[in-house]
SEPAKE-729904 format. One record per residue: y, z, x of N, C-alpha, C, O in turn; residue in three letters. Coordinates in steps of 0.2 Angstrom, whole numbers, padded with zeros to 4 digits, always signed. Atoms other than C-alpha are relative to their C-alpha. Example, Ala and Ser with C-alpha at 12.3 -4.5 7.8 and 13.67 -1.06 7.14 Angstrom:
<nodes>
-0006+0000+0004-0022+0039+0062+0006+0000+0004+0005+0003+0009ALA/-0006-0001-0004-0005+0036+0068+0005+0003-0004+0011+0004-0001SER/
</nodes>
This chain:
<nodes>
+0005+0001+0006-0743-0545+0630-0004+0006-0002-0009+0008+0002UNK/+0004-0005+0002-0750-0532+0620-0006-0003-0004-0006-0007-0008UNK/+0006+0001+0003-0768-0533+0615-0003+0005-0005-0004+0011-0004UNK/+0003-0004+0005-0773-0528+0599-0005-0004-0005-0006-0010-0004UNK/+0007+0003+0003-0788-0531+0587+0004-0004-0005+0009-0003-0009UNK/-0002+0004+0006-0786-0545+0575-0005-0004-0004-0010-0006+0000UNK/+0005+0003+0004-0796-0553+0561+0000-0007+0002+0005-0010+0001UNK/+0001+0006-0002-0803-0569+0567-0003-0005-0006-0001-0011-0006UNK/+0003+0005+0005-0812-0576+0552+0005+0000-0006+0005-0005-0009UNK/-0004+0000+0005-0800-0571+0538+0006+0004+0002+0007+0008+0006UNK/-0006-0004+0000-0783-0564+0535-0002+0007-0003-0008+0008-0004UNK/+0000-0007+0003-0779-0547+0528-0002-0001-0007-0007+0002-0009UNK/+0001+0001+0007-0779-0553+0510-0007-0002+0000-0010+0001-0004UNK/+0007+0002+0001-0795-0562+0511-0005+0005+0001-0009+0006-0003UNK/+0004-0006-0001-0804-0547+0518+0001+0005-0005-0004+0008-0007UNK/-0002-0005+0005-0796-0536+0506-0003-0002-0007-0006+0002-0011UNK/+0004+0003+0006-0803-0547+0492-0008+0000+0000-0011+0001-0005UNK/+0008+0000-0002-0821-0548+0500-0002+0007-0002-0008+0008-0003UNK/+0003-0006+0001-0822-0529+0497-0003+0000-0007-0008+0004-0008UNK/+0003+0001+0007-0825-0533+0479-0004-0005-0002-0006-0005-0008UNK/+0004+0005+0000-0833-0549+0481-0002-0004+0006+0003-0007+0009UNK/+0003+0003-0008-0843-0555+0497-0004-0007-0003-0009-0006-0006UNK/+0004+0007+0002-0849-0574+0494-0005-0001+0006-0008-0006+0006UNK/+0005+0001-0005-0859-0571+0510-0006+0005+0000-0009+0007+0005UNK/+0006-0005+0000-0872-0558+0504-0006-0003+0000-0007-0009-0003UNK/+0007+0003+0000-0890-0561+0506-0004-0002-0006-0002+0001-0011UNK/+0003+0001+0007-0901-0568+0492-0007+0003+0000-0010+0005+0005UNK/+0008-0002-0001-0919-0563+0487-0004-0004+0003-0009-0002+0005UNK/+0005+0004-0004-0926-0577+0496+0001+0002+0008-0003+0000+0012UNK/-0001-0003-0008-0919-0569+0513-0005+0006+0001-0007+0007+0007UNK/+0005-0005+0000-0931-0555+0509-0007-0001-0002-0008-0006-0005UNK/+0007+0001+0002-0949-0553+0506+0000+0003-0007+0004+0007-0009UNK/+0000-0001+0007-0954-0551+0488-0004+0006+0000-0009+0007+0003UNK/+0004-0007+0000-0959-0533+0484-0006+0000-0005-0006-0004-0010UNK/+0005+0000+0004-0975-0529+0477-0003+0007-0001-0002+0012+0002UNK/+0005-0007+0000-0988-0516+0471-0006-0003-0003-0007-0008-0005UNK/+0007+0002+0001-1006-0516+0467-0002+0002-0007+0000+0007-0010UNK/+0003-0002+0006-1015-0515+0451-0006+0005+0000-0012+0004-0001UNK/+0005-0006-0001-1024-0498+0453-0004+0001-0006-0010+0004-0005UNK/+0004-0002+0006-1029-0496+0435-0007-0005+0000-0012-0002-0002UNK/+0006+0002-0002-1042-0509+0440-0004+0003+0003-0010+0002+0002UNK/+0005-0004-0005-1049-0498+0453-0002+0006-0005-0008+0007-0006UNK/+0001-0006+0004-1048-0483+0442-0006-0001-0006-0011+0003-0007UNK/+0004+0001+0005-1056-0490+0427-0006-0006+0000-0009-0008-0005UNK/+0006+0006+0000-1069-0502+0434-0007+0004-0002-0008+0010-0001UNK/+0006-0002+0002-1087-0500+0428-0004+0001+0007-0002-0002+0012UNK/+0004+0000-0007-1100-0495+0441-0003-0007+0000-0004-0011-0005UNK/+0003+0007-0002-1107-0510+0450-0002+0000+0006+0001+0004+0009UNK/+0003+0001-0007-1115-0515+0466+0007-0002+0005+0007-0001+0011UNK/-0006+0003-0003-1098-0524+0471+0006+0005-0001+0008+0008-0006UNK/-0005-0004+0001-1083-0514+0475+0006-0004-0003+0007-0009-0001UNK/-0005+0004+0003-1068-0518+0464+0006-0002+0005+0006+0001+0011UNK/-0007+0001-0003-1051-0525+0470+0006+0001-0003+0006+0001-0010UNK/-0006-0002+0003-1034-0521+0467+0005-0007+0002+0006-0009+0007UNK/-0004+0006-0001-1023-0537+0464+0007+0002+0001+0009+0007-0002UNK/-0008-0002-0001-1005-0538+0470+0004-0003-0006+0002-0008-0009UNK/-0005+0002+0006-0992-0538+0456+0007+0000+0003+0009+0005+0006UNK/-0007+0001-0002-0974-0544+0459+0004+0005-0003+0003+0007-0009UNK/-0004-0004+0004-0962-0531+0456+0007-0003-0003+0010+0001-0007UNK/-0005+0004+0004-0949-0544+0451-0001-0002-0005+0002-0001-0010UNK/+0002+0004+0007-0958-0554+0439-0005+0003-0004-0006+0001-0010UNK/+0005-0004+0003-0972-0543+0435-0007-0004-0001-0011-0002-0004UNK/+0006+0004+0000-0985-0557+0437-0005+0001+0006-0003+0004+0011UNK/+0005-0001-0007-1000-0558+0449+0002-0004+0005+0003-0010+0004UNK/-0002+0004-0005-0996-0564+0465-0008-0003+0004-0013+0001+0004UNK/+0006+0002-0004-1010-0575+0475+0001+0000+0007-0003+0003+0010UNK/-0002-0002-0006-1002-0575+0491+0006+0004+0002+0011+0004-0001UNK/-0005-0004-0002-0992-0562+0500+0004-0002+0006+0001-0004+0011UNK/-0004+0002-0006-0978-0567+0512+0005+0006+0001+0008+0009-0004UNK/-0003-0005-0002-0971-0555+0522+0006-0002+0004+0006-0003+0010UNK/-0006+0002-0003-0953-0559+0525+0002-0008+0000-0003-0012-0002UNK/-0001+0006+0000-0944-0575+0528-0002-0004+0006-0001-0010+0006UNK/
</nodes>
């Protein structure tokens, strides 16, 4: 008996079609939402006794984020 590699999940043609379309790709929910900060609020803040803060902004939607979740 000759031992050779063989595909267990799919056949040759199924694997070949998945080169162009893979239904098992991760979605955006599988990753953390990328964000940046509102640095203009820090730069353009008037002089005050309190230190200004930079709020987090979603890089996907462009809206302010209340809570930051780091990963699934």
